[in-house]
OpenMM code with the backbone's topology and positions (N, CA, C; nanometers):
from openmm import Vec3, app, unit

residues = "MET SER LEU GLU SER LEU TYR GLN GLN ILE ILE LEU ASP HIS TYR LYS ASN PRO ARG ASN PHE GLY GLU ALA PRO GLY CYS ALA VAL SER VAL GLU HIS GLU ASN PRO LEU CYS GLY ASP HIS LEU LYS VAL ALA ILE ASN VAL ALA ASP GLY HIS ILE THR GLU ILE LYS PHE SER GLY LYS GLY CYS ALA ILE SER GLN ALA SER ALA SER MET MET THR GLU THR MET LYS GLY ARG PRO VAL GLU GLU ALA ARG SER LEU VAL GLU GLU PHE ARG ARG MET MET ARG GLY ASP GLN GLU PHE ALA ALA LEU ASP GLU ALA GLY GLU MET GLU ALA LEU LYS GLY VAL LEU GLN PHE PRO VAL ARG ILE LYS CYS ALA VAL LEU ALA TRP ASP ALA LEU GLU SER CYS LEU ARG GLY LEU".split()
positions = [
    Vec3(-1.9301, 0.1596, -0.2421),
    Vec3(-1.7593, 0.2168, -0.2543),
    Vec3(-1.6646, 0.1398, -0.3579),
    Vec3(-1.6068, 0.1660, -0.4587),
    Vec3(-1.5513, 0.0771, -0.5330),
    Vec3(-1.3867, 0.0219, -0.4339),
    Vec3(-1.3275, -0.0818, -0.4513),
    Vec3(-1.2796, -0.1884, -0.4154),
    Vec3(-1.1145, -0.0596, -0.4073),
    Vec3(-1.0795, 0.0011, -0.4844),
    Vec3(-0.9940, 0.1128, -0.5260),
    Vec3(-1.0467, 0.2111, -0.3727),
    Vec3(-1.1338, 0.2600, -0.4000),
    Vec3(-1.1502, 0.3759, -0.3055),
    Vec3(-1.0936, 0.2959, -0.1438),
    Vec3(-1.2289, 0.1883, -0.1169),
    Vec3(-1.1315, 0.1162, 0.0270),
    Vec3(-0.9675, 0.1429, 0.0795),
    Vec3(-0.9189, 0.1070, -0.0728),
    Vec3(-0.7731, 0.0795, -0.0065),
    Vec3(-0.6976, 0.1860, -0.0092),
    Vec3(-0.7920, 0.2828, -0.1102),
    Vec3(-0.7356, 0.4264, -0.0617),
    Vec3(-0.7418, 0.4904, 0.0933),
    Vec3(-0.8693, 0.4314, 0.1155),
    Vec3(-0.8761, 0.4730, 0.2939),
    Vec3(-0.8218, 0.3431, 0.3745),
    Vec3(-0.7940, 0.2694, 0.3649),
    Vec3(-0.7158, 0.1955, 0.4789),
    Vec3(-0.5443, 0.2567, 0.4333),
    Vec3(-0.5049, 0.2636, 0.3294),
    Vec3(-0.3349, 0.3826, 0.3143),
    Vec3(-0.3417, 0.4731, 0.4042),
    Vec3(-0.4674, 0.5589, 0.3607),
    Vec3(-0.4853, 0.6885, 0.4219),
    Vec3(-0.4973, 0.6437, 0.6174),
    Vec3(-0.6361, 0.5606, 0.6867),
    Vec3(-0.6120, 0.5489, 0.7791),
    Vec3(-0.5047, 0.5351, 0.8517),
    Vec3(-0.4359, 0.4257, 0.7715),
    Vec3(-0.2970, 0.3910, 0.8728),
    Vec3(-0.1417, 0.5058, 0.8690),
    Vec3(-0.1995, 0.5876, 0.7481),
    Vec3(-0.0913, 0.6880, 0.7710),
    Vec3(-0.1408, 0.8389, 0.8330),
    Vec3(-0.3028, 0.8112, 0.8675),
    Vec3(-0.2910, 0.9271, 0.9267),
    Vec3(-0.3079, 0.9163, 1.1032),
    Vec3(-0.3211, 0.7692, 1.1320),
    Vec3(-0.3469, 0.7220, 1.2423),
    Vec3(-0.2314, 0.5887, 1.2519),
    Vec3(-0.1198, 0.5696, 1.2612),
    Vec3(-0.0371, 0.5189, 1.2381),
    Vec3(-0.0390, 0.4280, 1.3707),
    Vec3(-0.0053, 0.2418, 1.3567),
    Vec3(0.0147, 0.1918, 1.4955),
    Vec3(0.1323, 0.1844, 1.4965),
    Vec3(0.1454, 0.1351, 1.6298),
    Vec3(0.3114, 0.1457, 1.6910),
    Vec3(0.3998, 0.2247, 1.6460),
    Vec3(0.3546, 0.3380, 1.6414),
    Vec3(0.4244, 0.4458, 1.5969),
    Vec3(0.4960, 0.5385, 1.7227),
    Vec3(0.6407, 0.5546, 1.6723),
    Vec3(0.6752, 0.6332, 1.7925),
    Vec3(0.8155, 0.5928, 1.8123),
    Vec3(0.9168, 0.6426, 1.8826),
    Vec3(1.0272, 0.6131, 1.9490),
    Vec3(1.0089, 0.5053, 2.0582),
    Vec3(1.1107, 0.3992, 2.0661),
    Vec3(1.1522, 0.2838, 2.1500),
    Vec3(1.2563, 0.3059, 2.2285),
    Vec3(1.2427, 0.3771, 2.3072),
    Vec3(1.4161, 0.3691, 2.3995),
    Vec3(1.4373, 0.2620, 2.4499),
    Vec3(1.3541, 0.1828, 2.4887),
    Vec3(1.4012, 0.0374, 2.5205),
    Vec3(1.4155, -0.0875, 2.4518),
    Vec3(1.4385, -0.0571, 2.3085),
    Vec3(1.4312, -0.1634, 2.2744),
    Vec3(1.5713, -0.2001, 2.1644),
    Vec3(1.5951, -0.3838, 2.1816),
    Vec3(1.6861, -0.4232, 2.1943),
    Vec3(1.8100, -0.3325, 1.9981),
    Vec3(1.7407, -0.4034, 1.9425),
    Vec3(1.7485, -0.3370, 1.7904),
    Vec3(1.6619, -0.2281, 1.7337),
    Vec3(1.7329, -0.1517, 1.6775),
    Vec3(1.6931, -0.0853, 1.6014),
    Vec3(1.7727, -0.0347, 1.4889),
    Vec3(1.7386, 0.0022, 1.3598),
    Vec3(1.7705, -0.0051, 1.2292),
    Vec3(1.6832, 0.0885, 1.1320),
    Vec3(1.7407, 0.2176, 1.1192),
    Vec3(1.7304, 0.3265, 1.0627),
    Vec3(1.7358, 0.3025, 0.8307),
    Vec3(1.6228, 0.3261, 0.8295),
    Vec3(1.6473, 0.3163, 0.6446),
    Vec3(1.5362, 0.4419, 0.5851),
    Vec3(1.7026, 0.4571, 0.4597),
    Vec3(1.6355, 0.5800, 0.3954),
    Vec3(1.6054, 0.5524, 0.2132),
    Vec3(1.4671, 0.6110, 0.1867),
    Vec3(1.4601, 0.6218, 0.0894),
    Vec3(1.5205, 0.7423, -0.0047),
    Vec3(1.6511, 0.7384, -0.0953),
    Vec3(1.7007, 0.8505, -0.1142),
    Vec3(1.6439, 0.9314, -0.2507),
    Vec3(1.5397, 0.8468, -0.3023),
    Vec3(1.4793, 0.8998, -0.4342),
    Vec3(1.3564, 0.9753, -0.3721),
    Vec3(1.2914, 0.9654, -0.2401),
    Vec3(1.1860, 1.0086, -0.2393),
    Vec3(1.2164, 1.0792, -0.0587),
    Vec3(1.2967, 1.0877, -0.0487),
    Vec3(1.3318, 1.1178, 0.0863),
    Vec3(1.2262, 1.0745, 0.2118),
    Vec3(1.1923, 0.9341, 0.2180),
    Vec3(1.1627, 0.9052, 0.3384),
    Vec3(1.2115, 0.8343, 0.4204),
    Vec3(1.2228, 0.8652, 0.5251),
    Vec3(1.3094, 0.7590, 0.6461),
    Vec3(1.2724, 0.7012, 0.7610),
    Vec3(1.2840, 0.5951, 0.7731),
    Vec3(1.1801, 0.5170, 0.8896),
    Vec3(1.3339, 0.4564, 0.9763),
    Vec3(1.2662, 0.4524, 1.0729),
    Vec3(1.3594, 0.3854, 1.2126),
    Vec3(1.2823, 0.2575, 1.2685),
    Vec3(1.2947, 0.1268, 1.2483),
    Vec3(1.2508, 0.0334, 1.3157),
    Vec3(1.2920, -0.0340, 1.4651),
    Vec3(1.2477, -0.0633, 1.5049),
    Vec3(1.2783, -0.1163, 1.6764),
    Vec3(1.2001, -0.2485, 1.7093),
    Vec3(1.2700, -0.3083, 1.7862),
    Vec3(1.1990, -0.4308, 1.8362),
    Vec3(1.2938, -0.4714, 1.9044),
    Vec3(1.2239, -0.5323, 2.0343),
    Vec3(1.2247, -0.6174, 2.1455),
    Vec3(1.2218, -0.7408, 2.0974),
    Vec3(1.2978, -0.8771, 2.1021),
    Vec3(1.2462, -0.9902, 2.0708),
    Vec3(1.2820, -1.0679, 2.2206),
    Vec3(1.2046, -1.1366, 2.3204),
    Vec3(1.1582, -1.2866, 2.4010),
    Vec3(1.1364, -1.4279, 2.3607),
    Vec3(1.1997, -1.5059, 2.3870),
    Vec3(1.2162, -1.6514, 2.3463),
    Vec3(1.1316, -1.7021, 2.2048),
    Vec3(1.2316, -1.6352, 2.1365),
    Vec3(1.1975, -1.5977, 1.9799),
    Vec3(1.0630, -1.5255, 1.9161),
    Vec3(1.0516, -1.4429, 2.0251),
    Vec3(0.8882, -1.3728, 1.9444),
    Vec3(0.9349, -1.2732, 1.9479),
    Vec3(0.8434, -1.1981, 1.8680),
    Vec3(0.8852, -1.0375, 1.9022),
    Vec3(0.8019, -0.9790, 1.9505),
    Vec3(0.8160, -0.9474, 2.0685),
    Vec3(0.7731, -0.8843, 2.1790),
    Vec3(0.7019, -0.6849, 2.1790),
    Vec3(0.7778, -0.6705, 2.0803),
    Vec3(0.7627, -0.5636, 2.0799),
    Vec3(0.8395, -0.4803, 1.9696),
    Vec3(0.7001, -0.3974, 1.8428),
    Vec3(0.7873, -0.3240, 1.7645),
    Vec3(0.7171, -0.1919, 1.7230),
    Vec3(0.8116, -0.1147, 1.6829),
    Vec3(0.7942, 0.0151, 1.6530),
    Vec3(0.8437, 0.0872, 1.5292),
    Vec3(0.7759, 0.1956, 1.4918),
    Vec3(0.8331, 0.2599, 1.4197),
    Vec3(0.8524, 0.4397, 1.3671),
    Vec3(0.8973, 0.5018, 1.3372),
    Vec3(0.9052, 0.6452, 1.3431),
    Vec3(1.0036, 0.6600, 1.2359),
    Vec3(0.9970, 0.8137, 1.2576),
    Vec3(1.0175, 0.9083, 1.1073),
    Vec3(0.9720, 0.9397, 1.0563),
    Vec3(0.9783, 0.9920, 0.9195),
    Vec3(0.8954, 1.0908, 0.8069),
    Vec3(0.8585, 1.0366, 0.6818),
    Vec3(0.7788, 1.0289, 0.6520),
    Vec3(0.7830, 0.9798, 0.4399),
    Vec3(0.6246, 1.0291, 0.3876),
    Vec3(0.6201, 0.9580, 0.2752),
    Vec3(0.4821, 0.9417, 0.2206),
    Vec3(0.3805, 0.8337, 0.2853),
    Vec3(0.2597, 0.8392, 0.2303),
    Vec3(0.1401, 0.7641, 0.2796),
    Vec3(0.2005, 0.6613, 0.2658),
    Vec3(0.2750, 0.6212, 0.1758),
    Vec3(0.2754, 0.4757, 0.1728),
    Vec3(0.4039, 0.4034, 0.2391),
    Vec3(0.5049, 0.4585, 0.2742),
    Vec3(0.6118, 0.3989, 0.3677),
    Vec3(0.4816, 0.4015, 0.4748),
    Vec3(0.4550, 0.5518, 0.5169),
    Vec3(0.4086, 0.4655, 0.6475),
    Vec3(0.3532, 0.3943, 0.6870),
    Vec3(0.2373, 0.3828, 0.6066),
    Vec3(0.0715, 0.3183, 0.5950),
    Vec3(0.1933, 0.1390, 0.5654),
    Vec3(0.2472, 0.1445, 0.4937),
    Vec3(0.3233, -0.0227, 0.4875),
    Vec3(0.3618, -0.0389, 0.6309),
    Vec3(0.4788, 0.0576, 0.6557),
    Vec3(0.5408, 0.0290, 0.8656),
    Vec3(0.4234, -0.0123, 0.9281),
    Vec3(0.3288, 0.0607, 0.9372),
    Vec3(0.2145, 0.0756, 1.0008),
    Vec3(0.1479, -0.0671, 1.0166),
    Vec3(0.0752, -0.0942, 0.9047),
    Vec3(0.0782, -0.2233, 0.8530),
    Vec3(0.1661, -0.3500, 0.9159),
    Vec3(0.3119, -0.3274, 0.8760),
    Vec3(0.3786, -0.4084, 0.8909),
    Vec3(0.4277, -0.4300, 1.0723),
    Vec3(0.4120, -0.3100, 1.1534),
    Vec3(0.4244, -0.3654, 1.2761),
    Vec3(0.2786, -0.4238, 1.3316),
    Vec3(0.1733, -0.3975, 1.2872),
    Vec3(0.0597, -0.4950, 1.3393),
    Vec3(0.0451, -0.6176, 1.2906),
    Vec3(0.1485, -0.6589, 1.1930),
    Vec3(0.1693, -0.8172, 1.1242),
    Vec3(0.2442, -0.8829, 1.1913),
    Vec3(0.3134, -0.8113, 1.2366),
    Vec3(0.4730, -0.8851, 1.2791),
    Vec3(0.4533, -0.8908, 1.4501),
    Vec3(0.4271, -0.8132, 1.5234),
    Vec3(0.4312, -0.8131, 1.6459),
    Vec3(0.3745, -0.9470, 1.7093),
    Vec3(0.4497, -1.0000, 1.7988),
    Vec3(0.3988, -1.1240, 1.8867),
    Vec3(0.4244, -1.2996, 1.7391),
    Vec3(0.5050, -1.2255, 1.6418),
    Vec3(0.5198, -1.3753, 1.5374),
    Vec3(0.6706, -1.3698, 1.6487),
    Vec3(0.7072, -1.5394, 1.5701),
    Vec3(0.8354, -1.5938, 1.6147),
    Vec3(0.9314, -1.5307, 1.5282),
    Vec3(1.0005, -1.5062, 1.5463),
    Vec3(1.1761, -1.4625, 1.4727),
    Vec3(1.1754, -1.5330, 1.3322),
    Vec3(1.1599, -1.6470, 1.2976),
    Vec3(1.2051, -1.7159, 1.1947),
    Vec3(1.0666, -1.6819, 1.1115),
    Vec3(0.9658, -1.6409, 1.1569),
    Vec3(0.8076, -1.6637, 1.0718),
    Vec3(0.8516, -1.4620, 1.0381),
    Vec3(0.8796, -1.4004, 1.0897),
    Vec3(0.8761, -1.3049, 1.0808),
    Vec3(0.9827, -1.2670, 0.9492),
    Vec3(1.0759, -1.3397, 0.9988),
    Vec3(1.1700, -1.3241, 0.8510),
    Vec3(1.0889, -1.3807, 0.6976),
    Vec3(1.0466, -1.4890, 0.7360),
    Vec3(0.9876, -1.5824, 0.5815),
    Vec3(0.8990, -1.4417, 0.5768),
    Vec3(0.7812, -1.3974, 0.6361),
    Vec3(0.7092, -1.2629, 0.5986),
    Vec3(0.7855, -1.1526, 0.4948),
    Vec3(0.8846, -1.1181, 0.5402),
    Vec3(0.9692, -0.9600, 0.5234),
    Vec3(0.9463, -1.0933, 0.3457),
    Vec3(1.0338, -1.1859, 0.3204),
    Vec3(1.0841, -1.2126, 0.1947),
    Vec3(0.9189, -1.2536, 0.1331),
    Vec3(0.8049, -1.3159, 0.1896),
    Vec3(0.6717, -1.3298, 0.1471),
    Vec3(0.6492, -1.1879, 0.1003),
    Vec3(0.5919, -1.1249, 0.1882),
    Vec3(0.6122, -0.9617, 0.1530),
    Vec3(0.7119, -0.9078, -0.0041),
    Vec3(0.7803, -0.8968, -0.0418),
    Vec3(0.9026, -0.8626, -0.0850),
    Vec3(0.8588, -0.9514, -0.2472),
    Vec3(0.8236, -1.0741, -0.2562),
    Vec3(0.8065, -1.1877, -0.3828),
    Vec3(0.6129, -1.0836, -0.4123),
    Vec3(0.5500, -1.0370, -0.2956),
    Vec3(0.3607, -0.9956, -0.3284),
    Vec3(0.3974, -0.8554, -0.4059),
    Vec3(0.4999, -0.7452, -0.3719),
    Vec3(0.5618, -0.6492, -0.4567),
    Vec3(0.6250, -0.6436, -0.5531),
    Vec3(0.6624, -0.7684, -0.5817),
    Vec3(0.7059, -0.8051, -0.7275),
    Vec3(0.5655, -0.8074, -0.8182),
    Vec3(0.4816, -0.8610, -0.7391),
    Vec3(0.3435, -0.8978, -0.8129),
    Vec3(0.3542, -1.0630, -0.8087),
    Vec3(0.4964, -1.1385, -0.7693),
    Vec3(0.5453, -1.2767, -0.7742),
    Vec3(0.4234, -1.3866, -0.6955),
    Vec3(0.3496, -1.3101, -0.5635),
    Vec3(0.2408, -1.4014, -0.5264),
    Vec3(0.1562, -1.2987, -0.4821),
    Vec3(0.0599, -1.3779, -0.4054),
    Vec3(-0.1118, -1.3047, -0.3653),
    Vec3(-0.0764, -1.2436, -0.2052),
    Vec3(-0.1285, -1.1336, -0.2521),
    Vec3(-0.1453, -1.0938, -0.1611),
    Vec3(-0.2724, -1.1640, -0.0033),
    Vec3(-0.3071, -1.2639, -0.0585),
    Vec3(-0.3570, -1.3376, 0.0651),
    Vec3(-0.3033, -1.3703, 0.1409),
    Vec3(-0.2140, -1.4358, 0.1223),
    Vec3(-0.0877, -1.5371, 0.1917),
    Vec3(-0.0774, -1.4951, 0.2875),
    Vec3(-0.0146, -1.3432, 0.2690),
    Vec3(0.0495, -1.2748, 0.4527),
    Vec3(-0.1094, -1.1680, 0.5049),
    Vec3(-0.2153, -1.1881, 0.4351),
    Vec3(-0.3124, -1.0570, 0.4408),
    Vec3(-0.4376, -1.1209, 0.5554),
    Vec3(-0.3406, -1.1698, 0.6801),
    Vec3(-0.4676, -1.1731, 0.8071),
    Vec3(-0.5619, -1.0789, 0.7763),
    Vec3(-0.5418, -0.9568, 0.8202),
    Vec3(-0.6408, -0.8912, 0.8495),
    Vec3(-0.6841, -0.7690, 0.7099),
    Vec3(-0.6604, -0.8619, 0.6171),
    Vec3(-0.7019, -0.7795, 0.5034),
    Vec3(-0.7005, -0.6910, 0.4542),
    Vec3(-0.6019, -0.6141, 0.5189),
    Vec3(-0.5426, -0.4964, 0.4827),
    Vec3(-0.4251, -0.4449, 0.3486),
    Vec3(-0.3075, -0.5036, 0.3955),
    Vec3(-0.2197, -0.5420, 0.2924),
    Vec3(-0.2617, -0.5273, 0.1405),
    Vec3(-0.3886, -0.5828, 0.1187),
    Vec3(-0.4108, -0.6075, -0.0657),
    Vec3(-0.4181, -0.4212, -0.0890),
    Vec3(-0.4586, -0.3166, 0.0406),
    Vec3(-0.4588, -0.2183, -0.0187),
    Vec3(-0.3254, -0.1567, -0.0701),
    Vec3(-0.2024, -0.2429, -0.0499),
    Vec3(-0.0597, -0.1546, -0.1022),
    Vec3(-0.0386, -0.2134, -0.2716),
    Vec3(-0.1215, -0.3241, -0.2483),
    Vec3(-0.1250, -0.4339, -0.3993),
    Vec3(-0.1160, -0.2970, -0.5515),
    Vec3(-0.2288, -0.1995, -0.4952),
    Vec3(-0.1852, -0.0898, -0.5937),
    Vec3(-0.0562, -0.0439, -0.6245),
    Vec3(0.0101, -0.0299, -0.5353),
    Vec3(0.1499, 0.0423, -0.5888),
    Vec3(0.2350, -0.0480, -0.6969),
    Vec3(0.2105, -0.1402, -0.6836),
    Vec3(0.2508, -0.2257, -0.7918),
    Vec3(0.2310, -0.1345, -0.9267),
    Vec3(0.1465, -0.0510, -0.9702),
    Vec3(0.0943, -0.0186, -1.1213),
    Vec3(0.2387, 0.0875, -1.1227),
    Vec3(0.3182, 0.1561, -1.0087),
    Vec3(0.3245, 0.2584, -0.9931),
    Vec3(0.5250, 0.2175, -0.9324),
    Vec3(0.5451, 0.1383, -1.0304),
    Vec3(0.7217, 0.0920, -0.9947),
    Vec3(0.8395, 0.1866, -0.8953),
    Vec3(0.8241, 0.3081, -0.9248),
    Vec3(0.8927, 0.3502, -0.8551),
    Vec3(0.8392, 0.3883, -0.6930),
    Vec3(0.7331, 0.3816, -0.6549),
    Vec3(0.6819, 0.3832, -0.5262),
    Vec3(0.7215, 0.2257, -0.4613),
    Vec3(0.7269, 0.1097, -0.5336),
    Vec3(0.7191, -0.0134, -0.4542),
    Vec3(0.8684, -0.0097, -0.3938),
    Vec3(0.9525, 0.0401, -0.4063),
    Vec3(1.0886, 0.1183, -0.2625),
    Vec3(1.0076, 0.1707, -0.1718),
    Vec3(0.9165, 0.2369, -0.2045),
    Vec3(0.7958, 0.3150, -0.0439),
    Vec3(0.7569, 0.2068, 0.0425),
    Vec3(0.6972, 0.1257, -0.0640),
    Vec3(0.6241, 0.0322, 0.0547),
    Vec3(0.6871, -0.0658, 0.0985),
    Vec3(0.8578, -0.1159, 0.0259),
    Vec3(0.9265, -0.1915, 0.0954),
    Vec3(1.0103, -0.1371, 0.2336),
    Vec3(1.0539, 0.0010, 0.2210),
    Vec3(1.1395, 0.0256, 0.3199),
    Vec3(1.0857, -0.0227, 0.4619),
    Vec3(0.9918, -0.0151, 0.5218),
    Vec3(0.9865, -0.0711, 0.6467),
    Vec3(1.0490, -0.2115, 0.6722),
    Vec3(0.9760, -0.2879, 0.5788),
    Vec3(1.0361, -0.4383, 0.5841),
    Vec3(1.1665, -0.4997, 0.5249),
    Vec3(1.2740, -0.3550, 0.4525),
    Vec3(1.3824, -0.3686, 0.4784),
    Vec3(1.4532, -0.3263, 0.6116),
    Vec3(1.4206, -0.2711, 0.6226),
    Vec3(1.4320, -0.2234, 0.7574),
    Vec3(1.4779, -0.3167, 0.8793),
    Vec3(1.3018, -0.3914, 0.8796),
    Vec3(1.2614, -0.4634, 0.9730),
    Vec3(1.3867, -0.6072, 0.9452),
    Vec3(1.3559, -0.6569, 0.8472),
    Vec3(1.5081, -0.7470, 0.8319),
    Vec3(1.6394, -0.7162, 0.8445),
    Vec3(1.6675, -0.6136, 0.8310),
    Vec3(1.7690, -0.5584, 0.9045),
    Vec3(1.7859, -0.5916, 1.0776),
    Vec3(1.6938, -0.5394, 1.1585),
    Vec3(1.7010, -0.5220, 1.2795),
    Vec3(1.7270, -0.6906, 1.3316),
    Vec3(1.6011, -0.7926, 1.2448),
    Vec3(1.6350, -0.9078, 1.2514),
    Vec3(1.7813, -1.0043, 1.1976),
    Vec3(1.8380, -0.9485, 1.1626),
    Vec3(1.9610, -0.9335, 1.0989),
    Vec3(2.0310, -0.9262, 1.2412),
    Vec3(2.0194, -0.8196, 1.3484),
    Vec3(2.0847, -0.7690, 1.4327),
    Vec3(2.1044, -0.8548, 1.5408),
    Vec3(1.9890, -0.9531, 1.5275),
    Vec3(1.9787, -1.0049, 1.6762),
    Vec3(2.0989, -1.1094, 1.7037),
] * unit.nanometer
topology = app.Topology()
chain = topology.addChain("A")
for resn in residues:
    res = topology.addResidue(resn, chain)
    for name in ("N", "CA", "C"):
        topology.addAtom(name, app.Element.getBySymbol(name[0]), res)
């Protein structure tokens, strides 16, 4: 199996079986973001206790890239200190600009699957949408 095929499988898995997907009525902060270019619409909701993200969920509709990126983001952020989460959002943006290696953020080895998006600049907004929503949530704390 080629690396490209593996990356496609990872994205499809997160798209078809998203982690932490669903409404979160008890969450303290939630933000909706939309990508008007392609119609992606995501809502990210978080709870924070003792300076850590204790719960993070997302809901909405969108392309495989936006949904997979949101799923990966929730797995990455759950349990993290808020300040670290803020840094990781910026780190992800640098990676999606090609300014930084994915390995820096990719503990599970799955984020690198989004590297292929760099070949399609118009799709980068899809990958970053959930991360932008999370940043807005963190600003709302």
